PATOR-637405 format. One line per 5 residues: number of its first residue (from 1); for each residue x, y, z of C-alpha. Coordinates in nm, 2 decimals. Layout:
PATOR-637405
NUM> X Y Z ~ ...
This chain:
PATOR-637405
1> 0.00 0.03 0.00 ~ 0.33 0.25 0.01 ~ 0.43 0.42 -0.24 ~ 0.79 0.40 -0.35 ~ 1.02 0.60 -0.61
6> 1.22 0.38 -0.80 ~ 1.55 0.45 -0.92 ~ 1.73 0.23 -1.21 ~ 1.91 0.17 -1.51 ~ 1.78 -0.10 -1.77
11> 1.76 -0.35 -1.46 ~ 2.02 -0.20 -1.25 ~ 1.83 -0.10 -0.93 ~ 2.00 0.20 -0.78 ~ 1.80 0.27 -0.54
16> 1.40 0.23 -0.34 ~ 1.27 0.51 -0.12 ~ 0.95 0.62 0.03 ~ 0.70 0.81 -0.25 ~ 0.65 1.13 -0.07
21> 0.40 1.26 -0.33 ~ 0.24 0.94 -0.25 ~ -0.09 1.08 -0.12 ~ -0.17 0.77 0.15 ~ 0.18 0.71 0.28
26> 0.34 1.02 0.17 ~ 0.69 0.91 0.14 ~ 0.72 0.70 0.44 ~ 0.85 0.32 0.34 ~ 0.98 0.04 0.57
31> 1.26 -0.23 0.54 ~ 1.05 -0.46 0.34 ~ 1.01 -0.23 0.04 ~ 1.39 -0.18 -0.03 ~ 1.41 -0.52 -0.01
36> 1.22 -0.58 -0.32 ~ 1.57 -0.52 -0.44 ~ 1.70 -0.88 -0.30 ~ 1.39 -1.02 -0.39 ~ 1.43 -0.94 -0.77
41> 1.83 -1.04 -0.78 ~ 1.79 -1.40 -0.55 ~ 1.93 -1.65 -0.68 ~ 1.76 -1.95 -0.49 ~ 1.44 -1.74 -0.63
46> 1.27 -2.03 -0.91 ~ 1.14 -1.91 -1.21 ~ 1.07 -2.22 -1.43 ~ 0.83 -2.54 -1.29 ~ 1.05 -2.77 -1.09
51> 0.94 -3.13 -1.06 ~ 1.06 -3.38 -0.86 ~ 1.26 -3.72 -0.94 ~ 1.44 -4.01 -0.80 ~ 1.75 -3.84 -0.89
56> 1.63 -3.53 -0.72 ~ 1.47 -3.23 -0.84 ~ 1.46 -3.15 -1.25 ~ 1.30 -2.87 -1.45 ~ 1.02 -2.90 -1.66
61> 0.84 -2.72 -1.91 ~ 0.53 -2.54 -1.83 ~ 0.31 -2.72 -2.04 ~ 0.44 -3.06 -1.91 ~ 0.42 -2.93 -1.57
66> 0.06 -2.81 -1.60 ~ -0.07 -3.07 -1.83 ~ 0.05 -3.34 -1.53 ~ -0.10 -3.13 -1.27 ~ -0.43 -3.13 -1.36
71> -0.42 -3.48 -1.48 ~ -0.31 -3.61 -1.12 ~ -0.57 -3.41 -0.94 ~ -0.81 -3.49 -1.23 ~ -0.72 -3.86 -1.13
76> -0.74 -3.82 -0.74 ~ -1.08 -3.68 -0.74 ~ -1.21 -3.98 -0.99 ~ -1.05 -4.24 -0.74 ~ -1.18 -4.11 -0.40
81> -1.38 -3.79 -0.48 ~ -1.39 -3.46 -0.48 ~ -1.29 -3.38 -0.13 ~ -0.97 -3.57 -0.09 ~ -0.79 -3.26 -0.27
86> -0.72 -3.00 -0.05 ~ -0.62 -2.60 -0.06 ~ -0.43 -2.39 0.13 ~ -0.35 -2.01 0.07 ~ -0.11 -1.79 0.22
91> -0.05 -1.48 0.33 ~ 0.08 -1.29 0.00 ~ -0.19 -1.38 -0.15 ~ -0.45 -1.09 -0.05 ~ -0.06 -0.87 -0.14
96> -0.12 -1.01 -0.52 ~ -0.38 -0.88 -0.73 ~ -0.34 -1.22 -0.98 ~ -0.37 -1.49 -0.65 ~ -0.69 -1.28 -0.55
101> -0.85 -1.23 -0.92 ~ -0.80 -1.58 -1.07 ~ -0.76 -1.80 -0.71 ~ -1.10 -1.84 -0.64 ~ -1.17 -1.99 -0.97
106> -0.94 -2.22 -0.95 ~ -1.00 -2.36 -0.59 ~ -1.37 -2.35 -0.72 ~ -1.28 -2.58 -1.01 ~ -1.16 -2.82 -0.77
111> -1.56 -2.89 -0.61 ~ -1.40 -2.94 -0.22 ~ -1.47 -2.84 0.09 ~ -1.14 -2.89 0.17 ~ -1.01 -2.52 0.17
116> -0.84 -2.38 0.38 ~ -0.64 -2.04 0.43 ~ -0.43 -1.82 0.61 ~ -0.70 -1.67 0.79 ~ -0.82 -1.91 1.03
121> -0.45 -1.84 1.18 ~ -0.50 -1.53 1.25 ~ -0.75 -1.33 1.14 ~ -1.10 -1.55 1.18 ~ -1.23 -1.37 1.45
126> -1.24 -1.04 1.27 ~ -1.47 -1.17 0.99 ~ -1.75 -1.40 1.24 ~ -1.76 -1.09 1.45 ~ -1.85 -0.82 1.19
131> -2.09 -1.07 0.97 ~ -2.24 -1.18 1.30 ~ -2.26 -0.79 1.40 ~ -2.29 -0.56 1.08 ~ -2.36 -0.88 0.83
136> -2.10 -0.92 0.64 ~ -1.76 -1.08 0.70 ~ -1.55 -0.78 0.55 ~ -1.71 -0.47 0.75 ~ -1.39 -0.45 0.95
141> -1.41 -0.17 1.19 ~ -1.11 0.07 1.07 ~ -0.96 0.29 1.42 ~ -1.00 0.69 1.28 ~ -0.65 0.73 1.43
146> -0.62 1.05 1.30 ~ -0.91 1.25 1.47 ~ -0.93 1.02 1.80 ~ -0.88 1.17 2.07 ~ -0.80 0.81 2.30
151> -0.67 0.54 2.14 ~ -0.71 0.20 2.33 ~ -0.44 -0.08 2.17 ~ -0.48 -0.47 2.31 ~ -0.24 -0.70 2.18
156> -0.15 -0.49 1.92 ~ 0.25 -0.39 1.77 ~ 0.15 -0.11 1.52 ~ 0.46 0.09 1.51 ~ 0.60 -0.24 1.38
161> 0.33 -0.37 1.17 ~ 0.17 -0.01 1.07 ~ -0.11 -0.14 1.09 ~ -0.25 -0.53 1.07 ~ -0.62 -0.55 0.95
166> -0.55 -0.20 0.93 ~ -0.35 0.02 0.67 ~ -0.19 0.27 0.83 ~ 0.19 0.35 0.70 ~ 0.34 0.53 0.98
171> 0.16 0.46 1.26 ~ 0.44 0.61 1.50 ~ 0.42 0.86 1.37 ~ 0.04 0.93 1.39 ~ 0.07 0.81 1.72
176> 0.28 1.11 1.85 ~ 0.04 1.33 1.65 ~ -0.25 1.21 1.88 ~ -0.03 1.31 2.24 ~ 0.02 1.61 2.04
181> -0.34 1.72 2.01 ~ -0.35 1.60 2.37 ~ -0.49 1.29 2.33 ~ -0.38 0.93 2.44 ~ -0.29 0.63 2.38
186> -0.28 0.38 2.59 ~ -0.12 0.03 2.49 ~ -0.23 -0.32 2.68 ~ 0.04 -0.64 2.62 ~ 0.24 -0.90 2.79
191> 0.51 -0.72 2.64 ~ 0.65 -0.36 2.68 ~ 0.69 -0.31 2.26 ~ 0.82 -0.08 2.05 ~ 0.42 0.07 2.03
196> 0.47 0.10 2.42 ~ 0.81 0.26 2.38 ~ 0.54 0.60 2.22 ~ 0.25 0.52 2.43 ~ 0.13 0.73 2.67
201> 0.05 0.42 2.90 ~ 0.18 0.07 2.91 ~ -0.02 -0.16 3.08 ~ 0.13 -0.54 3.15 ~ -0.18 -0.86 3.12
206> -0.14 -1.17 3.12 ~ -0.16 -1.35 2.77 ~ -0.53 -1.51 2.74 ~ -0.69 -1.28 2.95 ~ -0.80 -1.02 2.71
211> -1.18 -1.13 2.74 ~ -1.16 -1.05 3.11 ~ -1.01 -0.70 3.10 ~ -1.27 -0.62 2.79 ~ -1.58 -0.74 3.01
216> -1.49 -0.57 3.36 ~ -1.42 -0.23 3.13 ~ -1.75 -0.29 2.99 ~ -1.90 -0.35 3.36 ~ -1.73 -0.04 3.52
221> -1.94 0.16 3.21 ~ -2.26 0.01 3.27 ~ -2.27 -0.03 3.63 ~ -2.12 0.37 3.64 ~ -2.41 0.47 3.35
226> -2.19 0.64 3.06 ~ -2.35 0.37 2.81 ~ -2.49 0.56 2.51 ~ -2.64 0.47 2.17 ~ -2.64 0.80 2.00
231> -2.66 0.79 1.66 ~ -2.67 0.43 1.63 ~ -2.98 0.45 1.83 ~ -3.28 0.34 1.57 ~ -3.04 0.09 1.43
236> -2.91 -0.12 1.75 ~ -3.05 -0.42 1.93 ~ -3.05 -0.64 2.20 ~ -2.89 -0.38 2.41 ~ -3.01 -0.48 2.72
241> -2.86 -0.79 2.71 ~ -2.53 -0.64 2.78 ~ -2.60 -0.56 3.11 ~ -2.66 -0.90 3.21 ~ -2.35 -0.99 3.03
246> -2.10 -0.82 3.18 ~ -2.22 -0.97 3.59 ~ -2.00 -1.13 3.78 ~ -1.73 -0.97 3.54 ~ -1.63 -0.63 3.82
251> -1.27 -0.56 3.79 ~ -1.22 -0.64 4.17 ~ -1.32 -0.97 4.07 ~ -1.15 -1.06 3.78 ~ -0.82 -0.75 3.89
256> -0.58 -1.09 3.96 ~ -0.64 -1.33 3.66 ~ -0.53 -0.98 3.46 ~ -0.25 -0.87 3.63 ~ -0.41 -0.54 3.57
261> -0.53 -0.35 3.91 ~ -0.90 -0.33 3.95 ~ -0.85 0.08 4.04 ~ -0.63 0.12 3.69 ~ -0.91 -0.05 3.47
266> -1.19 0.15 3.60 ~ -0.96 0.46 3.49 ~ -0.96 0.35 3.17 ~ -1.29 0.28 3.18 ~ -1.43 0.65 3.27
271> -1.13 0.80 3.03 ~ -1.24 0.55 2.72 ~ -1.60 0.68 2.85 ~ -1.55 1.03 2.84 ~ -1.32 1.11 2.59
276> -1.45 1.35 2.33 ~ -1.42 1.04 2.10 ~ -1.25 0.69 2.15 ~ -1.16 0.38 1.96 ~ -1.04 0.05 2.09
281> -0.86 -0.16 1.86 ~ -0.74 -0.50 1.93 ~ -0.53 -0.73 1.73 ~ -0.33 -1.02 1.68 ~ -0.20 -1.08 2.06
286> -0.65 -1.11 2.14 ~ -0.77 -1.25 1.79 ~ -0.52 -1.55 1.89 ~ -0.65 -1.71 2.14 ~ -0.87 -1.90 2.35
291> -1.13 -1.69 2.34 ~ -1.05 -1.51 2.05 ~ -1.41 -1.47 1.88 ~ -1.51 -1.30 2.20 ~ -1.24 -1.06 2.24
296> -1.29 -0.93 1.87 ~ -1.67 -0.89 1.96 ~ -1.63 -0.73 2.29 ~ -1.38 -0.47 2.12 ~ -1.68 -0.35 1.87
301> -1.90 -0.38 2.19 ~ -1.70 -0.11 2.35 ~ -1.66 0.11 2.09 ~ -2.08 0.07 2.03 ~ -2.17 0.09 2.38
306> -1.98 0.46 2.41 ~ -2.12 0.60 2.06 ~ -1.79 0.54 1.89 ~ -1.87 0.34 1.57 ~ -1.92 0.49 1.28
311> -1.84 0.83 1.41 ~ -1.56 1.04 1.37 ~ -1.27 0.97 1.61 ~ -1.45 0.62 1.68 ~ -1.44 0.33 1.51
316> -1.57 0.41 1.11 ~ -1.59 0.23 0.83 ~ -1.39 0.24 0.47 ~ -1.59 0.33 0.11 ~ -1.31 0.22 -0.12
321> -1.29 0.25 -0.52 ~ -1.30 -0.11 -0.57 ~ -1.61 -0.16 -0.31 ~ -1.62 -0.51 -0.28 ~ -1.78 -0.54 0.06
326> -2.10 -0.37 -0.14 ~ -2.03 -0.56 -0.45 ~ -2.03 -0.89 -0.31 ~ -2.34 -0.79 -0.13 ~ -2.57 -0.73 -0.39
331> -2.51 -1.08 -0.50 ~ -2.61 -1.19 -0.22 ~ -2.24 -1.27 -0.03 ~ -2.20 -1.14 0.27 ~ -2.01 -1.43 0.43
336> -2.10 -1.80 0.62 ~ -2.04 -1.93 0.91 ~ -2.09 -2.28 1.04 ~ -2.31 -2.47 0.79 ~ -2.09 -2.74 0.78
341> -1.79 -2.88 1.02 ~ -1.50 -3.03 1.00 ~ -1.47 -3.42 0.94 ~ -1.24 -3.47 1.22 ~ -1.17 -3.28 1.51
346> -1.59 -3.11 1.47 ~ -1.46 -2.77 1.35 ~ -1.65 -2.51 1.19 ~ -1.66 -2.40 0.88 ~ -1.61 -2.03 0.79
351> -1.71 -1.90 0.41 ~ -1.64 -2.20 0.28 ~ -1.30 -2.27 0.43 ~ -1.18 -2.51 0.75 ~ -0.99 -2.40 1.06
356> -0.62 -2.49 0.92 ~ -0.54 -2.69 1.30 ~ -0.73 -2.96 1.15 ~ -0.52 -2.99 0.81 ~ -0.30 -3.24 0.97
361> -0.56 -3.43 1.08 ~ -0.75 -3.44 0.76 ~ -0.45 -3.57 0.59 ~ -0.35 -3.80 0.84 ~ -0.72 -3.97 0.89
366> -0.84 -4.30 0.71 ~ -1.02 -4.18 0.34 ~ -0.82 -3.83 0.37 ~ -0.67 -3.60 0.19 ~ -0.47 -3.72 -0.09
371> -0.35 -3.46 -0.27 ~ -0.25 -3.08 -0.16 ~ -0.25 -2.74 -0.35 ~ -0.05 -2.50 -0.16 ~ -0.05 -2.14 -0.31
376> 0.22 -1.87 -0.21 ~ 0.19 -2.06 0.17 ~ 0.44 -2.18 0.39 ~ 0.23 -2.38 0.66 ~ 0.45 -2.58 0.82
381> 0.59 -2.24 0.92 ~ 0.38 -2.02 0.99 ~ 0.01 -2.29 1.18 ~ 0.01 -2.48 1.48 ~ 0.22 -2.77 1.54
386> 0.45 -2.75 1.21 ~ 0.63 -3.11 1.26 ~ 0.23 -3.24 1.31 ~ 0.14 -3.11 0.95 ~ 0.55 -3.19 0.79
391> 0.49 -3.53 0.85 ~ 0.11 -3.57 0.75 ~ 0.24 -3.36 0.43 ~ 0.49 -3.71 0.34 ~ 0.17 -3.87 0.39
396> 0.06 -3.73 0.06 ~ 0.00 -3.89 -0.32 ~ 0.00 -3.54 -0.47 ~ 0.13 -3.24 -0.39 ~ 0.18 -2.90 -0.57
401> 0.34 -2.60 -0.45 ~ 0.22 -2.25 -0.62 ~ 0.56 -2.06 -0.55 ~ 0.87 -1.88 -0.55 ~ 1.13 -2.07 -0.35
406> 1.17 -2.43 -0.25 ~ 1.10 -2.40 0.10 ~ 1.00 -2.63 0.44 ~ 0.64 -2.66 0.25 ~ 0.70 -2.67 -0.12
411> 0.98 -2.94 -0.03 ~ 0.72 -3.18 -0.04 ~ 0.52 -3.09 -0.34 ~ 0.62 -3.28 -0.63 ~ 0.56 -3.03 -0.88
416> 0.67 -2.63 -0.79 ~ 0.48 -2.41 -1.05 ~ 0.70 -2.04 -0.95 ~ 0.52 -1.68 -1.07 ~ 0.70 -1.32 -1.13
421> 0.69 -1.14 -0.77 ~ 0.75 -0.79 -0.69 ~ 0.91 -0.52 -0.93 ~ 0.79 -0.76 -1.23 ~ 0.37 -0.77 -1.11
426> 0.15 -0.48 -1.15 ~ -0.04 -0.43 -0.82 ~ -0.39 -0.29 -0.73 ~ -0.43 -0.36 -0.38 ~ -0.82 -0.52 -0.35
431> -0.81 -0.61 0.02 ~ -0.61 -0.32 0.20 ~ -0.79 -0.02 0.10 ~ -1.09 -0.15 0.21 ~ -0.90 -0.16 0.59
436> -0.74 0.20 0.44 ~ -0.77 0.48 0.74 ~ -0.85 0.69 0.42 ~ -1.06 0.65 0.07 ~ -0.74 0.62 -0.16
441> -0.69 0.45 -0.47 ~ -0.39 0.34 -0.66 ~ -0.24 0.08 -0.90 ~ 0.11 0.04 -0.98 ~ 0.25 -0.11 -1.28
446> 0.56 -0.34 -1.32 ~ 0.87 -0.25 -1.34 ~ 1.07 -0.49 -1.55 ~ 0.92 -0.71 -1.78 ~ 0.91 -1.11 -1.74
451> 1.15 -1.31 -1.86 ~ 1.01 -1.55 -2.17 ~ 1.03 -1.89 -1.95 ~ 0.83 -1.72 -1.64 ~ 0.49 -1.67 -1.60
456> 0.28 -1.47 -1.35 ~ 0.07 -1.58 -1.09 ~ -0.27 -1.53 -1.33 ~ -0.14 -1.71 -1.62 ~ -0.07 -2.00 -1.34
461> -0.41 -2.04 -1.21 ~ -0.60 -1.97 -1.57 ~ -0.44 -2.21 -1.68 ~ -0.53 -2.49 -1.44 ~ -0.86 -2.37 -1.46
466> -0.91 -2.40 -1.82 ~ -0.73 -2.74 -1.80 ~ -0.99 -2.89 -1.48 ~ -1.28 -2.69 -1.66 ~ -1.23 -2.63 -2.03
471> -1.35 -2.32 -1.98 ~ -1.13 -2.05 -2.13 ~ -1.13 -1.68 -1.95 ~ -0.93 -1.43 -2.18 ~ -0.95 -1.14 -1.92
476> -0.61 -1.01 -1.79 ~ -0.61 -0.88 -1.45 ~ -0.66 -0.50 -1.63 ~ -0.95 -0.59 -1.77 ~ -1.11 -0.72 -1.47
481> -1.03 -0.36 -1.25 ~ -1.17 -0.17 -1.58 ~ -1.48 -0.38 -1.51 ~ -1.47 -0.34 -1.10 ~ -1.40 0.03 -1.13
486> -1.75 0.08 -1.31 ~ -1.94 0.03 -0.95 ~ -1.75 0.25 -0.76 ~ -1.91 0.46 -0.56 ~ -1.67 0.73 -0.66
491> -1.88 0.74 -0.99 ~ -1.79 1.09 -1.08 ~ -1.48 1.05 -1.11 ~ -1.46 0.78 -1.40 ~ -1.21 0.58 -1.28
496> -1.05 0.33 -1.52 ~ -0.74 0.14 -1.53 ~ -0.57 0.44 -1.76 ~ -0.67 0.71 -1.49 ~ -0.50 0.51 -1.22
501> -0.17 0.53 -1.45 ~ -0.20 0.86 -1.49 ~ -0.20 0.93 -1.11 ~ 0.10 0.71 -0.99 ~ 0.07 0.87 -0.70
506> -0.29 0.75 -0.67 ~ -0.62 0.96 -0.60 ~ -0.71 1.09 -0.27 ~ -1.07 1.09 -0.17 ~ -1.04 1.20 0.19
511> -1.08 1.07 0.56 ~ -1.34 0.81 0.62 ~ -1.69 0.93 0.65 ~ -2.00 0.77 0.86 ~ -2.18 0.56 0.61
516> -2.30 0.21 0.84 ~ -2.64 0.29 0.84 ~ -2.63 0.23 0.49 ~ -2.41 -0.07 0.52 ~ -2.57 -0.27 0.77
521> -2.62 -0.64 0.59 ~ -2.75 -0.88 0.83 ~ -3.17 -0.93 0.76 ~ -3.36 -0.73 0.95 ~ -3.09 -0.45 0.89
526> -3.02 -0.41 1.30 ~ -2.66 -0.42 1.44 ~ -2.65 -0.70 1.64 ~ -2.50 -0.63 1.96 ~ -2.52 -0.93 2.15
531> -2.51 -1.25 1.84 ~ -2.67 -1.53 2.05 ~ -2.33 -1.72 1.98 ~ -2.10 -1.50 2.15 ~ -2.38 -1.54 2.45
536> -2.38 -1.84 2.47 ~ -2.00 -1.86 2.45 ~ -1.99 -1.70 2.79 ~ -2.03 -2.05 2.99 ~ -1.74 -2.10 2.86
541> -1.54 -1.85 2.97 ~ -1.73 -1.83 3.28 ~ -1.63 -2.23 3.32 ~ -1.23 -2.15 3.18 ~ -1.25 -1.83 3.50
546> -1.31 -2.15 3.78 ~ -1.02 -2.33 3.66 ~ -0.79 -1.99 3.68 ~ -0.93 -1.99 4.01 ~ -0.77 -2.33 4.16
551> -0.41 -2.20 4.03 ~ -0.33 -2.56 3.95 ~ 0.03 -2.64 3.94 ~ 0.19 -2.68 3.60 ~ 0.44 -2.87 3.47
556> 0.47 -2.59 3.17 ~ 0.47 -2.30 3.41 ~ 0.51 -2.06 3.18 ~ 0.36 -1.82 2.88 ~ 0.46 -1.81 2.51
561> 0.39 -1.60 2.31 ~ 0.51 -1.45 1.97 ~ 0.69 -1.10 1.88 ~ 0.64 -0.94 1.50 ~ 0.97 -0.77 1.41
566> 0.99 -0.47 1.16 ~ 1.24 -0.62 0.93 ~ 1.04 -1.00 0.94 ~ 0.76 -1.08 0.68 ~ 0.67 -1.38 0.82
571> 0.91 -1.65 0.71 ~ 0.95 -1.59 0.29 ~ 1.14 -1.26 0.32 ~ 1.47 -1.48 0.52 ~ 1.60 -1.47 0.20
576> 1.69 -1.10 0.14 ~ 2.04 -0.99 0.32 ~ 1.84 -0.58 0.36 ~ 1.66 -0.78 0.62 ~ 1.82 -1.09 0.74
581> 2.16 -0.90 0.83 ~ 2.25 -0.78 1.18 ~ 2.26 -0.99 1.52 ~ 2.03 -1.28 1.59 ~ 1.66 -1.22 1.63
586> 1.50 -1.51 1.62 ~ 1.59 -1.52 2.07 ~ 1.35 -1.62 2.35 ~ 1.31 -1.29 2.59 ~ 1.24 -1.39 2.93
591> 1.23 -1.20 3.19 ~ 1.52 -1.07 3.47 ~ 1.36 -1.22 3.76 ~ 1.22 -1.60 3.59 ~ 1.62 -1.56 3.45
596> 1.75 -1.54 3.76 ~ 1.52 -1.76 3.95 ~ 1.61 -2.05 3.67 ~ 2.05 -1.94 3.69 ~ 2.01 -1.84 3.30
601> 2.22 -1.59 3.21 ~ 2.21 -1.38 2.86 ~ 2.27 -1.56 2.51 ~ 2.25 -1.87 2.72 ~ 2.10 -2.19 2.52
606> 1.81 -2.33 2.65 ~ 1.55 -2.59 2.56 ~ 1.19 -2.50 2.57 ~ 0.96 -2.79 2.55 ~ 0.57 -2.80 2.53
611> 0.26 -3.05 2.48 ~ 0.39 -3.14 2.14 ~ 0.76 -3.05 2.08 ~ 1.08 -2.86 2.22 ~ 1.32 -2.63 2.02
616> 1.64 -2.46 2.17 ~ 1.72 -2.13 2.10 ~ 1.92 -1.82 2.27 ~ 1.75 -1.63 2.55 ~ 1.78 -1.23 2.55
621> 1.68 -1.18 2.89 ~ 1.50 -0.82 2.97 ~ 1.24 -0.63 3.18 ~ 1.01 -0.52 2.87 ~ 0.82 -0.86 2.93
626> 0.58 -0.92 3.22 ~ 0.69 -1.20 3.46 ~ 0.60 -1.55 3.33 ~ 0.56 -1.48 2.98 ~ 0.85 -1.53 2.68
631> 0.83 -1.49 2.32 ~ 0.97 -1.56 2.06 ~ 0.94 -1.45 1.67 ~ 0.73 -1.61 1.43 ~ 0.84 -1.72 1.07
636> 1.20 -1.87 1.15 ~ 1.30 -2.28 1.14 ~ 1.49 -2.27 0.81 ~ 1.67 -2.56 0.93 ~ 1.51 -2.84 0.81
641> 1.64 -3.02 0.50 ~ 1.60 -3.04 0.16 ~ 1.52 -2.67 0.11 ~ 1.70 -2.47 -0.11 ~ 1.75 -2.09 0.06
646> 2.08 -2.05 0.11 ~ 2.09 -1.71 0.35 ~ 1.78 -1.85 0.52 ~ 1.97 -2.10 0.64 ~ 2.24 -1.91 0.75
651> 2.02 -1.71 0.97 ~ 1.78 -2.02 1.02 ~ 1.68 -2.01 1.41 ~ 1.34 -2.19 1.47 ~ 1.01 -2.21 1.45
656> 0.75 -2.12 1.73 ~ 0.54 -2.35 1.54 ~ 0.71 -2.69 1.67 ~ 0.52 -2.54 1.99 ~ 0.21 -2.46 1.90
661> -0.02 -2.68 1.99 ~ -0.29 -2.78 1.68 ~ -0.52 -2.87 1.93 ~ -0.52 -2.55 2.11 ~ -0.77 -2.31 1.93
666> -1.11 -2.10 1.98 ~ -1.38 -2.34 2.01 ~ -1.63 -2.07 1.90 ~ -1.45 -1.95 1.53 ~ -1.20 -2.25 1.51
671> -0.90 -1.97 1.50 ~ -0.62 -2.11 1.63 ~ -0.46 -2.03 2.00 ~ -0.13 -1.88 1.98 ~ -0.12 -1.60 2.27
676> -0.06 -1.86 2.55 ~ 0.15 -2.17 2.47 ~ 0.25 -2.31 2.84 ~ 0.62 -2.45 2.75 ~ 0.85 -2.52 3.05
681> 1.26 -2.42 3.01 ~ 1.53 -2.69 3.05 ~ 1.85 -2.50 3.09
């Protein structure tokens, strides 16, 4: 989403810097953009199809590769049924116009229910909360950080991520701007993060207890008569249910579990409710836990009961030039939840996919998955219990990866289909314009033409779809973008791909505006502040609270959480020298008191053991993490044999997902529970 300015001569890149004229990012740039040069020049990057043989990998032609993939998939489905083939779409899919536009038709051509994406790793709670409260899976509230007076952040580190499920380049400067205009930023996290350093206040919270914190905050606001329906009064239903829901969650009853004093909880609640404008933003840390769905729902409740939803300075909604929400709603496709459940583990469907935590079991089951298509994903490193998934992939009869690298997942494939990437591709961001803090639009043309034997991702997917269905789609991404722009809410602008090309710095339609009352997609056109699914799930929380009250001794006394770093973009950017250079960043943070108690020294190698696995990792002793909590960054673990990532292997690190448990999930949504894996340390 950030505009970049590249100086080059022929095919030599001289410099990459932020585009100060960009209408949205205004010159902001992060290290990942500079790494585009490394990606383009990377000798390990695949450019032609390769096939696994008894004597190793060999290059094959595109025709032979595509023909064999289609033939194998058809043969397996004919023998075992359509559901014998599974698909997985990784994180880069939503950052790529070709994968976004052509991935769905290809997956539809397989007619399988065995569909998985990275969404169930970290963001299902957001979509399900939006579906049940507002009626559409992509009606994601966006914090209006440029105009708010009080920003409450839970489980997020936007100073590093620049927003997650929220597009906001240069977030650190925006935090400073809130404070400069007299506002406050409150950060709630088990770790004193990069965001904490520039916030007005930081409060350490115990991992996995955010639902208790939010319920206590809402309890105070209700009991102190600080709630107000405000401008949405005629559009809200089940308002009175909230008063009943928060009973028993008074701050003094839950403070010991939360790790934040009752006095501080009360103060935060009153300050939030009394602020001129306020907004609560919860992200990965609250989404990826045992009660992730409830947490995201309660974030919505907090913003609603204080009249801070669809209001300037509160939680607003983006209206992008290509309005995926409006277009899909016109077709009656607003999302789905729990229409059917997985054969193994009985997990709920969401929008036609199953939670990825059940994927390994579905492969290992009798009469399970026989073939697997991985599209721009590395689930061995990015999903819970990667070791188990790795063993499952070895059992497949056939696997194909659409990937630019021979990595920890694609090494199990029979055929790898590499695509162009980065500077060789054009881009229009369909997903992240939908989550942006301003209404803007921009199209970026490719810088370099692809080599003769390379294929764009949309060409690969289109060719496979044609082979599976016999139907040819002649449309290019630009054709499809032109079509979608015809339905833009900004009709007076007469938008087209040509117009976007003529405005390479983007077009700005301004700050977010209230629009929710015209975009409520529930059947009765009412905002359901208390969906029955979440209300029923409170019983599970109350039962868990009884267990927490007993304070039983555990063989696994530490909570393990993840960590995002500015120069890490999941696993697929670890072959960039500019990103990976410097000191080892795959370390485990441990509180100084915990280290002293265990007689540990800085940089010492320790063995970390969970219920499902163990790793060895150097520690970093710090006072910036809550006592009893450990932190390991995600995306590492390149020590596995059979991969071709030379630079990454030199900085292999360990995978946090060799410790996380695929059976540890949010039972309501099926989302993975990463925030609080119980572990022990062995020096």
